[in-house]
N, CA, C and O atoms as a DFTB+ gen file, in Angstrom:
840 C
 N C O
     1  1     120.651      67.393     119.613
     2  2     121.724      68.382     119.574
     3  2     121.916      69.003     120.947
     4  3     120.944      69.331     121.626
     5  1     123.163      69.165     121.354
     6  2     123.454      69.684     122.680
     7  2     123.100      71.158     122.777
     8  3     123.566      71.943     121.952
     9  1     122.272      71.578     123.778
    10  2     121.932      72.993     123.931
    11  2     123.185      73.837     124.073
    12  3     124.127      73.456     124.768
    13  1     123.191      74.993     123.407
    14  2     124.326      75.897     123.501
    15  2     125.411      75.654     122.483
    16  3     126.302      76.488     122.326
    17  1     125.361      74.506     121.767
    18  2     126.358      74.216     120.747
    19  2     125.854      74.717     119.406
    20  3     124.755      74.353     118.987
    21  1     126.638      75.550     118.722
    22  2     126.197      76.177     117.488
    23  2     126.193      75.182     116.335
    24  3     127.020      74.273     116.273
    25  1     125.248      75.373     115.427
    26  2     125.238      74.633     114.177
    27  2     126.274      75.254     113.262
    28  3     126.298      76.473     113.092
    29  1     127.123      74.440     112.675
    30  2     128.168      74.928     111.786
    31  2     127.761      74.654     110.349
    32  3     127.444      73.517     110.000
    33  1     127.768      75.679     109.514
    34  2     127.473      75.522     108.099
    35  2     128.482      76.358     107.328
    36  3     128.311      77.568     107.183
    37  1     129.528      75.717     106.836
    38  2     130.551      76.422     106.088
    39  2     130.166      76.415     104.612
    40  3     130.034      75.352     104.006
    41  1     129.988      77.591     104.042
    42  2     129.551      77.690     102.657
    43  2     130.085      78.977     102.068
    44  3     129.539      80.051     102.319
    45  1     131.146      78.880     101.288
    46  2     131.730      80.084     100.717
    47  2     130.812      80.691      99.667
    48  3     130.679      81.912      99.588
    49  1     130.178      79.842      98.859
    50  2     129.280      80.316      97.818
    51  2     127.876      79.824      98.140
    52  3     127.596      78.635      97.980
    53  1     126.978      80.713      98.592
    54  2     125.658      80.301      99.040
    55  2     124.853      79.649      97.923
    56  3     124.920      80.060      96.765
    57  1     124.105      78.644      98.286
    58  2     123.178      78.000      97.372
    59  2     121.869      77.816      98.100
    60  3     121.828      77.853      99.330
    61  1     120.787      77.616      97.347
    62  2     119.494      77.368      97.979
    63  2     119.536      76.080      98.782
    64  3     118.869      75.957      99.809
    65  1     120.341      75.100      98.300
    66  2     120.439      73.828      99.023
    67  2     121.123      74.011     100.366
    68  3     120.706      73.407     101.355
    69  1     122.173      74.840     100.423
    70  2     122.876      75.037     101.690
    71  2     121.968      75.745     102.691
    72  3     121.976      75.413     103.876
    73  1     121.184      76.717     102.224
    74  2     120.260      77.407     103.116
    75  2     119.149      76.474     103.580
    76  3     118.751      76.511     104.744
    77  1     118.653      75.646     102.680
    78  2     117.572      74.725     103.047
    79  2     118.033      73.737     104.112
    80  3     117.284      73.430     105.039
    81  1     119.259      73.239     103.987
    82  2     119.792      72.308     104.975
    83  2     119.923      72.989     106.328
    84  3     119.510      72.440     107.349
    85  1     120.494      74.178     106.334
    86  2     120.645      74.916     107.584
    87  2     119.281      75.236     108.179
    88  3     119.103      75.167     109.395
    89  1     118.320      75.583     107.336
    90  2     116.975      75.920     107.817
    91  2     116.341      74.720     108.517
    92  3     115.736      74.872     109.578
    93  1     116.473      73.550     107.940
    94  2     115.899      72.350     108.568
    95  2     116.542      72.081     109.924
    96  3     115.852      71.763     110.892
    97  1     117.853      72.208     109.988
    98  2     118.554      71.989     111.255
    99  2     118.143      73.026     112.294
   100  3     117.904      72.697     113.456
   101  1     118.065      74.284     111.860
   102  2     117.762      75.372     112.790
   103  2     116.317      75.305     113.277
   104  3     116.046      75.613     114.438
   105  1     115.397      74.913     112.419
   106  2     114.006      74.789     112.838
   107  2     113.853      73.704     113.901
   108  3     113.076      73.853     114.844
   109  1     114.590      72.628     113.742
   110  2     114.563      71.573     114.755
   111  2     115.113      72.101     116.079
   112  3     114.574      71.814     117.148
   113  1     116.181      72.870     115.991
   114  2     116.791      73.444     117.190
   115  2     115.840      74.439     117.853
   116  3     115.720      74.468     119.078
   117  1     115.167      75.250     117.044
   118  2     114.225      76.216     117.598
   119  2     113.058      75.513     118.285
   120  3     112.597      75.952     119.339
   121  1     112.587      74.432     117.692
   122  2     111.495      73.683     118.297
   123  2     111.851      73.162     119.678
   124  3     111.020      73.184     120.586
   125  1     113.080      72.696     119.843
   126  2     113.525      72.214     121.149
   127  2     113.598      73.353     122.156
   128  3     113.184      73.199     123.305
   129  1     114.124      74.494     121.728
   130  2     114.208      75.654     122.625
   131  2     112.816      76.111     123.042
   132  3     112.587      76.444     124.205
   133  1     111.899      76.125     122.099
   134  2     110.535      76.564     122.392
   135  2     109.872      75.628     123.400
   136  3     109.167      76.072     124.306
   137  1     110.102      74.364     123.235
   138  2     109.496      73.373     124.126
   139  2     109.956      73.564     125.566
   140  3     109.181      73.350     126.498
   141  1     111.189      73.959     125.751
   142  2     111.757      74.059     127.100
   143  2     111.677      75.467     127.701
   144  3     111.606      75.611     128.922
   145  1     111.689      76.507     126.857
   146  2     111.881      77.852     127.386
   147  2     110.812      78.864     126.995
   148  3     110.971      80.048     127.288
   149  1     109.718      78.441     126.339
   150  2     108.832      79.438     125.723
   151  2     108.262      80.451     126.714
   152  3     108.297      81.651     126.441
   153  1     107.740      80.005     127.852
   154  2     107.134      80.950     128.790
   155  2     108.194      81.829     129.455
   156  3     108.006      83.037     129.601
   157  1     109.291      81.223     129.850
   158  2     110.400      81.991     130.432
   159  2     110.916      83.021     129.434
   160  3     111.160      84.173     129.795
   161  1     111.083      82.608     128.178
   162  2     111.620      83.502     127.158
   163  2     110.693      84.675     126.895
   164  3     111.157      85.800     126.715
   165  1     109.389      84.430     126.871
   166  2     108.427      85.513     126.636
   167  2     108.514      86.572     127.725
   168  3     108.439      87.768     127.440
   169  1     108.672      86.137     128.970
   170  2     108.778      87.089     130.073
   171  2     110.114      87.835     130.045
   172  3     110.183      89.011     130.403
   173  1     111.165      87.147     129.621
   174  2     112.463      87.816     129.507
   175  2     112.441      88.864     128.403
   176  3     113.007      89.946     128.558
   177  1     111.787      88.544     127.291
   178  2     111.666      89.530     126.223
   179  2     110.872      90.738     126.692
   180  3     111.182      91.875     126.335
   181  1     109.847      90.485     127.491
   182  2     109.051      91.588     128.029
   183  2     109.940      92.549     128.809
   184  3     109.778      93.767     128.727
   185  1     110.878      91.992     129.562
   186  2     111.789      92.828     130.345
   187  2     112.821      93.512     129.454
   188  3     113.083      94.704     129.611
   189  1     113.410      92.762     128.519
   190  2     114.496      93.297     127.702
   191  2     114.009      94.302     126.661
   192  3     114.706      95.274     126.367
   193  1     112.822      94.078     126.103
   194  2     112.297      94.946     125.054
   195  2     111.314      95.982     125.572
   196  3     110.944      96.912     124.856
   197  1     110.893      95.815     126.821
   198  2     109.793      96.620     127.339
   199  2     110.034      98.106     127.408
   200  3     109.086      98.877     127.558
   201  1     111.278      98.527     127.303
   202  2     111.589      99.961     127.304
   203  2     112.076     100.428     125.940
   204  3     112.648     101.511     125.814
   205  1     111.843      99.594     124.903
   206  2     112.270      99.994     123.567
   207  2     113.766      99.993     123.365
   208  3     114.265     100.658     122.457
   209  1     114.501      99.254     124.196
   210  2     115.961      99.145     124.131
   211  2     116.658     100.480     124.363
   212  3     117.835     100.637     124.038
   213  1     115.933     101.438     124.924
   214  2     116.541     102.717     125.222
   215  2     116.802     103.591     124.009
   216  3     117.558     104.559     124.087
   217  1     116.173     103.249     122.877
   218  2     116.371     103.995     121.633
   219  2     115.170     104.910     121.408
   220  3     114.035     104.537     121.707
   221  1     115.418     106.087     120.889
   222  2     114.355     107.062     120.663
   223  2     113.529     106.652     119.445
   224  3     113.855     107.014     118.315
   225  1     112.468     105.903     119.682
   226  2     111.563     105.472     118.632
   227  2     110.136     105.731     119.093
   228  3     109.889     105.917     120.284
   229  1     109.206     105.744     118.162
   230  2     107.809     105.942     118.527
   231  2     106.888     104.870     117.968
   232  3     105.871     104.548     118.581
   233  1     107.232     104.312     116.813
   234  2     106.415     103.274     116.189
   235  2     107.239     102.002     116.086
   236  3     108.255     101.962     115.392
   237  1     106.796     100.967     116.781
   238  2     107.513      99.697     116.799
   239  2     106.633      98.623     116.185
   240  3     105.510      98.398     116.637
   241  1     107.140      97.966     115.160
   242  2     106.422      96.859     114.527
   243  2     106.921      95.540     115.103
   244  3     108.119      95.259     115.097
   245  1     106.000      94.748     115.592
   246  2     106.337      93.418     116.080
   247  2     105.794      92.365     115.136
   248  3     105.723      92.586     113.928
   249  1     105.410      91.223     115.679
   250  2     104.821      90.158     114.870
   251  2     103.947      89.307     115.768
   252  3     104.128      89.291     116.985
   253  1     103.001      88.600     115.173
   254  2     102.157      87.661     115.898
   255  2     102.768      86.281     115.696
   256  3     102.779      85.791     114.567
   257  1     103.276      85.633     116.742
   258  2     104.053      84.405     116.554
   259  2     103.241      83.258     115.967
   260  3     102.071      83.075     116.300
   261  1     103.872      82.501     115.100
   262  2     103.314      81.267     114.553
   263  2     104.312      80.142     114.802
   264  3     105.476      80.375     115.129
   265  1     103.825      78.924     114.638
   266  2     104.669      77.737     114.852
   267  2     105.329      77.846     116.230
   268  3     104.644      78.013     117.238
   269  1     106.651      77.752     116.267
   270  2     107.338      77.837     117.557
   271  2     108.258      79.054     117.611
   272  3     109.332      79.006     118.212
   273  1     107.826      80.146     116.976
   274  2     108.565      81.407     117.100
   275  2     108.483      81.901     118.537
   276  3     107.485      81.687     119.224
   277  1     109.534      82.556     118.977
   278  2     109.542      83.115     120.322
   279  2     108.418      84.154     120.431
   280  3     108.188      84.928     119.502
   281  1     107.734      84.163     121.558
   282  2     106.530      84.967     121.731
   283  2     106.891      86.379     122.195
   284  3     107.336      86.569     123.327
   285  1     106.698      87.364     121.320
   286  2     107.005      88.753     121.677
   287  2     105.765      89.514     122.121
   288  3     105.856      90.716     122.369
   289  1     104.594      88.856     122.233
   290  2     103.365      89.583     122.555
   291  2     103.383      90.233     123.935
   292  3     102.922      91.368     124.055
   293  1     103.891      89.579     124.990
   294  2     103.981      90.301     126.269
   295  2     104.847      91.557     126.174
   296  3     104.551      92.568     126.811
   297  1     105.918      91.490     125.379
   298  2     106.763      92.673     125.191
   299  2     106.005      93.769     124.454
   300  3     106.131      94.943     124.803
   301  1     105.225      93.409     123.448
   302  2     104.441      94.399     122.711
   303  2     103.399      95.051     123.612
   304  3     103.153      96.253     123.520
   305  1     102.794      94.257     124.477
   306  2     101.813      94.813     125.412
   307  2     102.466      95.810     126.358
   308  3     101.897      96.864     126.643
   309  1     103.665      95.478     126.847
   310  2     104.388      96.398     127.724
   311  2     104.767      97.682     126.980
   312  3     104.648      98.778     127.528
   313  1     105.220      97.545     125.742
   314  2     105.563      98.723     124.947
   315  2     104.344      99.599     124.714
   316  3     104.441     100.826     124.744
   317  1     103.197      98.970     124.481
   318  2     101.963      99.728     124.307
   319  2     101.625     100.494     125.585
   320  3     101.212     101.652     125.525
   321  1     101.799      99.852     126.738
   322  2     101.538     100.519     128.011
   323  2     102.449     101.723     128.210
   324  3     102.060     102.705     128.841
   325  1     103.653     101.644     127.674
   326  2     104.622     102.732     127.843
   327  2     104.436     103.852     126.814
   328  3     105.194     104.823     126.810
   329  1     103.446     103.722     125.956
   330  2     103.125     104.805     125.038
   331  2     103.626     104.655     123.624
   332  3     103.420     105.547     122.801
   333  1     104.282     103.544     123.317
   334  2     104.714     103.320     121.944
   335  2     103.518     102.927     121.080
   336  3     102.603     102.249     121.547
   337  1     103.532     103.358     119.818
   338  2     102.535     102.915     118.857
   339  2     103.010     101.578     118.299
   340  3     104.135     101.482     117.807
   341  1     102.172     100.547     118.367
   342  2     102.550      99.205     117.933
   343  2     101.882      98.888     116.601
   344  3     100.728      99.248     116.370
   345  1     102.616      98.217     115.739
   346  2     102.081      97.775     114.453
   347  2     102.422      96.310     114.247
   348  3     103.382      95.797     114.821
   349  1     101.630      95.644     113.425
   350  2     101.892      94.267     113.032
   351  2     101.941      94.189     111.514
   352  3     101.281      94.976     110.836
   353  1     102.721      93.243     110.962
   354  2     102.842      93.141     109.503
   355  2     101.584      92.558     108.872
   356  3     100.857      91.772     109.479
   357  1     101.358      92.976     107.626
   358  2     100.240      92.460     106.844
   359  2     100.701      92.266     105.405
   360  3     101.380      93.123     104.839
   361  1     100.327      91.137     104.823
   362  2     100.623      90.870     103.411
   363  2      99.455      91.400     102.596
   364  3      98.319      90.949     102.751
   365  1      99.747      92.368     101.721
   366  2      98.657      93.029     101.009
   367  2      98.868      93.144      99.517
   368  3      97.986      93.642      98.818
   369  1      99.989      92.710      99.005
   370  2     100.228      92.847      97.573
   371  2     101.153      91.734      97.113
   372  3     101.667      90.956      97.916
   373  1     101.355      91.676      95.800
   374  2     102.245      90.672      95.224
   375  2     103.696      91.125      95.213
   376  3     104.565      90.396      94.735
   377  1     103.972      92.315      95.732
   378  2     105.340      92.837      95.708
   379  2     106.227      92.180      96.762
   380  3     107.448      92.332      96.727
   381  1     105.620      91.451      97.698
   382  2     106.334      90.821      98.812
   383  2     106.989      91.857      99.719
   384  3     107.992      91.569     100.374
   385  1     106.427      93.053      99.758
   386  2     106.829      94.059     100.733
   387  2     105.683      94.194     101.729
   388  3     104.551      94.484     101.343
   389  1     105.971      93.986     102.990
   390  2     104.944      93.988     104.017
   391  2     104.443      95.394     104.301
   392  3     105.210      96.356     104.265
   393  1     103.158      95.506     104.582
   394  2     102.597      96.731     105.147
   395  2     102.523      96.549     106.656
   396  3     102.524      95.418     107.143
   397  1     102.459      97.637     107.395
   398  2     102.366      97.565     108.851
   399  2     101.136      98.342     109.292
   400  3     100.976      99.522     108.982
   401  1     100.274      97.650     110.023
   402  2      99.012      98.238     110.442
   403  2      98.952      98.339     111.964
   404  3      99.463      97.480     112.682
   405  1      98.327      99.393     112.427
   406  2      98.261      99.671     113.868
   407  2      97.573      98.534     114.613
   408  3      96.611      97.941     114.125
   409  1      98.082      98.246     115.793
   410  2      97.524      97.195     116.646
   411  2      97.666      97.596     118.097
   412  3      98.651      98.224     118.485
   413  1      96.688      97.234     118.889
   414  2      96.784      97.353     120.342
   415  2      96.157      96.113     120.951
   416  3      95.333      95.467     120.303
   417  1      96.525      95.760     122.187
   418  2      95.972      94.558     122.826
   419  2      94.445      94.564     122.793
   420  3      93.803      95.563     123.116
   421  1      93.888      93.433     122.398
   422  2      92.438      93.299     122.320
   423  2      91.881      93.456     120.920
   424  3      90.734      93.085     120.669
   425  1      92.676      94.002     119.993
   426  2      92.210      94.154     118.612
   427  2      92.004      92.788     117.964
   428  3      92.771      91.854     118.198
   429  1      90.968      92.687     117.154
   430  2      90.696      91.453     116.419
   431  2      91.603      91.361     115.200
   432  3      91.775      92.339     114.471
   433  1      92.179      90.191     114.981
   434  2      93.049      89.965     113.828
   435  2      92.335      89.079     112.813
   436  3      91.372      88.384     113.137
   437  1      92.827      89.120     111.583
   438  2      92.299      88.245     110.548
   439  2      93.412      87.341     110.041
   440  3      94.595      87.652     110.177
   441  1      93.017      86.222     109.456
   442  2      94.006      85.277     108.961
   443  2      94.732      85.802     107.736
   444  3      94.136      86.442     106.869
   445  1      96.036      85.522     107.677
   446  2      96.850      85.888     106.527
   447  2      97.470      84.639     105.919
   448  3      97.155      83.525     106.339
   449  1      98.343      84.809     104.940
   450  2      98.993      83.653     104.314
   451  2      99.962      82.955     105.266
   452  3     100.445      83.559     106.224
   453  1     100.238      81.693     104.998
   454  2     101.211      80.891     105.751
   455  2     100.810      80.705     107.214
   456  3     101.668      80.466     108.063
   457  1      99.514      80.814     107.517
   458  2      99.063      80.621     108.894
   459  2      99.284      81.821     109.788
   460  3      99.213      81.693     111.011
   461  1      99.550      82.992     109.213
   462  2      99.791      84.199     110.005
   463  2      98.476      84.877     110.380
   464  3      97.410      84.546     109.860
   465  1      98.584      85.834     111.296
   466  2      97.451      86.676     111.681
   467  2      97.875      88.127     111.556
   468  3      99.005      88.481     111.892
   469  1      96.967      88.967     111.071
   470  2      97.312      90.360     110.808
   471  2      96.115      91.266     111.069
   472  3      94.970      90.816     111.032
   473  1      96.383      92.555     111.336
   474  2      95.273      93.497     111.535
   475  2      94.396      93.576     110.284
   476  3      94.859      93.322     109.171
   477  1      93.136      93.928     110.480
   478  2      92.246      94.028     109.322
   479  2      92.571      95.279     108.503
   480  3      93.321      96.150     108.944
   481  1      91.992      95.350     107.309
   482  2      92.345      96.403     106.349
   483  2      91.882      97.794     106.773
   484  3      92.298      98.791     106.181
   485  1      91.034      97.870     107.782
   486  2      90.595      99.173     108.268
   487  2      91.599      99.801     109.228
   488  3      91.514     100.993     109.521
   489  1      92.549      99.006     109.719
   490  2      93.539      99.529     110.661
   491  2      94.493     100.494     109.947
   492  3      94.814     100.317     108.772
   493  1      94.931     101.502     110.673
   494  2      95.795     102.540     110.117
   495  2      97.141     101.957     109.686
   496  3      97.745     101.176     110.422
   497  1      97.612     102.336     108.494
   498  2      98.934     101.924     108.007
   499  2      99.986     102.849     108.604
   500  3      99.851     104.071     108.554
   501  1     101.028     102.259     109.166
   502  2     102.081     103.013     109.824
   503  2     103.441     102.672     109.215
   504  3     103.613     101.618     108.604
   505  1     104.394     103.572     109.389
   506  2     105.779     103.310     108.987
   507  2     106.621     103.175     110.250
   508  3     106.866     104.172     110.928
   509  1     107.065     101.977     110.581
   510  2     107.799     101.779     111.838
   511  2     109.203     102.359     111.778
   512  3     109.824     102.407     110.716
   513  1     109.699     102.802     112.941
   514  2     111.105     103.179     113.034
   515  2     111.917     102.109     113.745
   516  3     113.144     102.186     113.787
   517  1     111.236     101.100     114.312
   518  2     111.903      99.905     114.814
   519  2     111.088      98.699     114.387
   520  3     109.859      98.709     114.464
   521  1     111.777      97.665     113.937
   522  2     111.130      96.478     113.412
   523  2     111.662      95.249     114.135
   524  3     112.858      94.964     114.082
   525  1     110.777      94.522     114.811
   526  2     111.147      93.280     115.485
   527  2     110.902      92.121     114.534
   528  3     109.798      91.952     114.018
   529  1     111.936      91.328     114.305
   530  2     111.896      90.298     113.263
   531  2     111.907      88.897     113.852
   532  3     112.800      88.579     114.638
   533  1     110.953      88.052     113.503
   534  2     111.088      86.632     113.843
   535  2     112.186      86.029     112.978
   536  3     112.488      86.558     111.908
   537  1     112.773      84.956     113.417
   538  2     113.858      84.368     112.629
   539  2     113.967      82.869     112.870
   540  3     113.477      82.339     113.868
   541  1     114.617      82.210     111.935
   542  2     114.926      80.789     112.064
   543  2     116.308      80.616     112.682
   544  3     116.521      79.717     113.495
   545  1     117.256      81.486     112.291
   546  2     118.611      81.432     112.841
   547  2     119.278      82.786     112.641
   548  3     118.837      83.601     111.831
   549  1     120.357      83.010     113.401
   550  2     121.165      84.225     113.253
   551  2     122.613      83.876     113.525
   552  3     122.915      82.851     114.135
   553  1     123.516      84.749     113.062
   554  2     124.928      84.546     113.370
   555  2     125.534      85.816     113.957
   556  3     124.843      86.821     114.122
   557  1     126.824      85.768     114.270
   558  2     127.495      86.871     114.963
   559  2     127.741      88.079     114.075
   560  3     128.208      89.109     114.561
   561  1     127.442      87.981     112.798
   562  2     127.609      89.107     111.885
   563  2     126.293      89.831     111.623
   564  3     126.258      90.801     110.866
   565  1     125.221      89.370     112.239
   566  2     123.934      90.012     112.053
   567  2     123.130      89.477     110.891
   568  3     122.114      90.060     110.512
   569  1     123.577      88.370     110.321
   570  2     122.814      87.758     109.240
   571  2     121.640      86.978     109.821
   572  3     121.756      86.360     110.879
   573  1     120.525      87.013     109.129
   574  2     119.294      86.377     109.567
   575  2     118.850      85.344     108.541
   576  3     118.879      85.593     107.336
   577  1     118.441      84.188     109.035
   578  2     117.832      83.172     108.185
   579  2     116.351      83.108     108.498
   580  3     115.965      82.886     109.646
   581  1     115.509      83.302     107.473
   582  2     114.065      83.221     107.639
   583  2     113.522      81.965     106.981
   584  3     114.223      80.959     106.860
   585  1     112.266      82.033     106.556
   586  2     111.632      80.862     105.961
   587  2     111.925      80.733     104.473
   588  3     111.587      79.717     103.864
   589  1     112.548      81.744     103.879
   590  2     112.936      81.642     102.479
   591  2     112.055      82.397     101.507
   592  3     112.329      82.400     100.307
   593  1     110.991      83.045     101.998
   594  2     110.098      83.759     101.089
   595  2     110.598      85.155     100.740
   596  3     110.190      85.718      99.724
   597  1     111.466      85.718     101.557
   598  2     112.073      87.011     101.259
   599  2     111.265      88.229     101.645
   600  3     111.662      89.350     101.326
   601  1     110.133      88.045     102.327
   602  2     109.292      89.192     102.683
   603  2     110.049      90.227     103.511
   604  3     110.033      91.416     103.194
   605  1     110.709      89.770     104.571
   606  2     111.360      90.727     105.461
   607  2     112.569      91.391     104.811
   608  3     112.800      92.579     105.034
   609  1     113.340      90.664     104.020
   610  2     114.481      91.291     103.353
   611  2     114.014      92.400     102.411
   612  3     114.593      93.487     102.404
   613  1     112.983      92.141     101.625
   614  2     112.466      93.165     100.713
   615  2     111.882      94.346     101.492
   616  3     112.032      95.503     101.100
   617  1     111.220      94.031     102.593
   618  2     110.592      95.087     103.387
   619  2     111.638      95.978     104.045
   620  3     111.526      97.204     104.002
   621  1     112.653      95.373     104.654
   622  2     113.712      96.158     105.298
   623  2     114.435      97.014     104.263
   624  3     114.729      98.182     104.514
   625  1     114.716      96.436     103.110
   626  2     115.381      97.199     102.045
   627  2     114.547      98.421     101.661
   628  3     115.085      99.516     101.504
   629  1     113.231      98.233     101.511
   630  2     112.359      99.347     101.141
   631  2     112.304     100.401     102.243
   632  3     112.338     101.598     101.954
   633  1     112.221      99.973     103.497
   634  2     112.173     100.922     104.610
   635  2     113.479     101.695     104.725
   636  3     113.462     102.896     104.998
   637  1     114.596     101.034     104.523
   638  2     115.885     101.715     104.605
   639  2     116.073     102.673     103.439
   640  3     116.699     103.721     103.591
   641  1     115.544     102.326     102.290
   642  2     115.632     103.219     101.133
   643  2     114.809     104.474     101.375
   644  3     115.197     105.565     100.958
   645  1     113.674     104.323     102.046
   646  2     112.783     105.451     102.282
   647  2     113.119     106.286     103.494
   648  3     112.530     107.350     103.688
   649  1     114.048     105.836     104.316
   650  2     114.391     106.570     105.532
   651  2     115.266     105.714     106.418
   652  3     116.203     105.071     105.945
   653  1     114.966     105.704     107.691
   654  2     115.749     104.897     108.614
   655  2     114.827     103.986     109.410
   656  3     113.743     104.399     109.824
   657  1     115.249     102.767     109.620
   658  2     114.527     101.827     110.449
   659  2     115.562     100.960     111.156
   660  3     116.588     100.613     110.570
   661  1     115.300     100.614     112.396
   662  2     116.189      99.768     113.181
   663  2     115.629      98.358     113.159
   664  3     114.525      98.116     113.648
   665  1     116.382      97.433     112.596
   666  2     115.934      96.052     112.443
   667  2     116.509      95.193     113.560
   668  3     117.723      95.007     113.648
   669  1     115.630      94.671     114.412
   670  2     116.036      93.894     115.584
   671  2     115.501      92.466     115.443
   672  3     114.288      92.256     115.433
   673  1     116.386      91.504     115.335
   674  2     115.964      90.109     115.329
   675  2     115.573      89.670     116.728
   676  3     116.156      90.119     117.715
   677  1     114.586      88.792     116.810
   678  2     114.115      88.295     118.106
   679  2     114.046      86.772     118.024
   680  3     113.362      86.221     117.161
   681  1     114.749      86.103     118.913
   682  2     114.762      84.644     118.866
   683  2     115.348      84.044     120.129
   684  3     115.803      84.757     121.024
   685  1     115.330      82.736     120.185
   686  2     115.965      82.019     121.289
   687  2     117.478      82.070     121.134
   688  3     117.998      82.104     120.019
   689  1     118.168      82.075     122.248
   690  2     119.625      82.110     122.202
   691  2     120.181      80.912     121.442
   692  3     121.202      81.026     120.764
   693  1     119.515      79.764     121.549
   694  2     119.987      78.555     120.876
   695  2     119.795      78.600     119.363
   696  3     120.174      77.654     118.673
   697  1     119.215      79.676     118.833
   698  2     119.075      79.815     117.386
   699  2     120.323      80.390     116.728
   700  3     120.368      80.536     115.507
   701  1     121.333      80.719     117.526
   702  2     122.583      81.202     116.935
   703  2     123.307      80.061     116.237
   704  3     123.391      78.956     116.772
   705  1     123.831      80.326     115.042
   706  2     124.628      79.362     114.295
   707  2     125.983      79.983     113.985
   708  3     126.175      81.190     114.136
   709  1     126.912      79.153     113.553
   710  2     128.268      79.622     113.290
   711  2     128.293      80.662     112.168
   712  3     128.869      81.738     112.330
   713  1     127.685      80.350     111.061
   714  2     127.578      81.323     109.977
   715  2     126.408      80.965     109.069
   716  3     126.093      79.794     108.855
   717  1     125.778      82.004     108.545
   718  2     124.648      81.842     107.648
   719  2     125.093      82.194     106.236
   720  3     125.658      83.267     106.025
   721  1     124.853      81.324     105.270
   722  2     125.171      81.668     103.877
   723  2     124.469      82.970     103.494
   724  3     123.250      83.092     103.610
   725  1     125.252      83.926     103.041
   726  2     124.741      85.282     102.828
   727  2     124.798      85.644     101.358
   728  3     125.786      85.374     100.675
   729  1     123.715      86.267     100.871
   730  2     123.652      86.723      99.492
   731  2     123.428      88.233      99.475
   732  3     123.025      88.816     100.482
   733  1     123.689      88.862      98.338
   734  2     123.683      90.308      98.247
   735  2     122.371      90.964      98.614
   736  3     122.370      92.097      99.095
   737  1     121.252      90.288      98.401
   738  2     119.955      90.893      98.708
   739  2     119.560      90.723     100.175
   740  3     118.589      91.329     100.627
   741  1     120.301      89.908     100.917
   742  2     119.983      89.683     102.329
   743  2     120.309      90.935     103.137
   744  3     121.366      91.540     102.957
   745  1     119.404      91.315     104.021
   746  2     119.575      92.515     104.840
   747  2     120.181      92.153     106.195
   748  3     119.743      91.204     106.844
   749  1     121.177      92.904     106.611
   750  2     121.844      92.664     107.895
   751  2     121.058      93.351     109.005
   752  3     120.630      94.495     108.852
   753  1     120.871      92.663     110.107
   754  2     120.151      93.222     111.251
   755  2     121.042      94.183     112.032
   756  3     122.269      94.105     111.973
   757  1     120.402      95.085     112.759
   758  2     121.143      95.993     113.631
   759  2     121.458      95.357     114.979
   760  3     122.452      95.706     115.615
   761  1     120.623      94.433     115.412
   762  2     120.829      93.753     116.696
   763  2     119.956      92.502     116.738
   764  3     119.061      92.322     115.912
   765  1     120.229      91.650     117.707
   766  2     119.389      90.498     118.027
   767  2     119.152      90.490     119.529
   768  3     120.077      90.696     120.315
   769  1     117.914      90.252     119.920
   770  2     117.564      90.108     121.332
   771  2     117.089      88.686     121.552
   772  3     116.188      88.213     120.860
   773  1     117.695      88.001     122.517
   774  2     117.265      86.668     122.914
   775  2     116.810      86.716     124.368
   776  3     116.817      87.774     124.998
   777  1     116.419      85.569     124.886
   778  2     116.012      85.528     126.287
   779  2     117.194      85.706     127.241
   780  3     117.000      85.845     128.449
   781  1     118.411      85.701     126.710
   782  2     119.599      85.800     127.553
   783  2     120.403      87.080     127.361
   784  3     121.108      87.501     128.277
   785  1     120.310      87.709     126.185
   786  2     121.242      88.809     125.898
   787  2     120.754      89.638     124.715
   788  3     119.818      89.268     124.006
   789  1     121.425      90.775     124.530
   790  2     121.239      91.613     123.353
   791  2     122.575      91.716     122.639
   792  3     123.573      92.120     123.236
   793  1     122.597      91.355     121.367
   794  2     123.801      91.429     120.548
   795  2     123.655      92.584     119.569
   796  3     122.706      92.622     118.786
   797  1     124.601      93.535     119.610
   798  2     124.562      94.674     118.696
   799  2     125.530      94.442     117.553
   800  3     126.685      94.072     117.767
   801  1     125.055      94.660     116.343
   802  2     125.892      94.539     115.157
   803  2     126.173      95.908     114.537
   804  3     127.151      96.072     113.808
   805  1     125.329      96.875     114.821
   806  2     125.472      98.220     114.281
   807  2     125.839      99.158     115.423
   808  3     124.981      99.538     116.220
   809  1     127.094      99.527     115.500
   810  2     127.554     100.355     116.606
   811  2     126.941     101.756     116.580
   812  3     126.767     102.378     117.627
   813  1     126.619     102.244     115.396
   814  2     126.004     103.564     115.295
   815  2     124.640     103.582     115.954
   816  3     124.295     104.539     116.647
   817  1     123.857     102.529     115.743
   818  2     122.546     102.439     116.364
   819  2     122.700     102.227     117.863
   820  3     121.977     102.832     118.654
   821  1     123.631     101.380     118.253
   822  2     123.882     101.151     119.665
   823  2     124.191     102.449     120.389
   824  3     123.785     102.644     121.534
   825  1     124.909     103.330     119.720
   826  2     125.293     104.595     120.317
   827  2     124.144     105.580     120.480
   828  3     124.293     106.595     121.159
   829  1     122.984     105.290     119.858
   830  2     121.829     106.182     119.984
   831  2     121.082     105.980     121.292
   832  3     120.211     106.779     121.637
   833  1     121.409     104.932     122.014
   834  2     120.636     104.624     123.218
   835  2     120.777     105.713     124.266
   836  3     121.810     106.373     124.371
   837  1     119.711     105.885     125.040
   838  2     119.678     106.913     126.090
   839  2     120.722     106.617     127.172
   840  3     120.842     107.372     128.137
């Protein structure tokens, strides 16, 4: 697939099959981007995210990358240096709502489901006001395609119900697709940050920047 050319998936009525097809295509595209740009992208994210996007937040939840997800760890380390409290997701119940536990560089992690790594159960549970999301694909409307388990959609819904949280997708620029089949339970992101740009979908949040 030609770099920079979007995957087109026209689907008026979303189905699991349409999402699965798009997911397979997008994962292949992400793998190619990771192979060519992973180190460059990690350093660019460190620069773009290292000041918290200029938004007044104190607790930022990131993720520990698996497979060929874009690496946000240098950005998390920079945010920690700047005084932000960092958290990582942990799967702790059958509700499929993630908990977020405190993390700082050097902390030991334990294995979680699906090959993930998460802070141990003794780490402090935090409620983030900004959430960095790994993704398989995104579109210009702020829709996010994940692995299909629904953890992040349920988690964002719960956080938004309980207060306010800024949901920021993080991925390679080549993970953009023409459109993602969207269902009512899918949560729309406030922005996406790639190694090339920041796309804002929520103008109200964008307006909060310093």
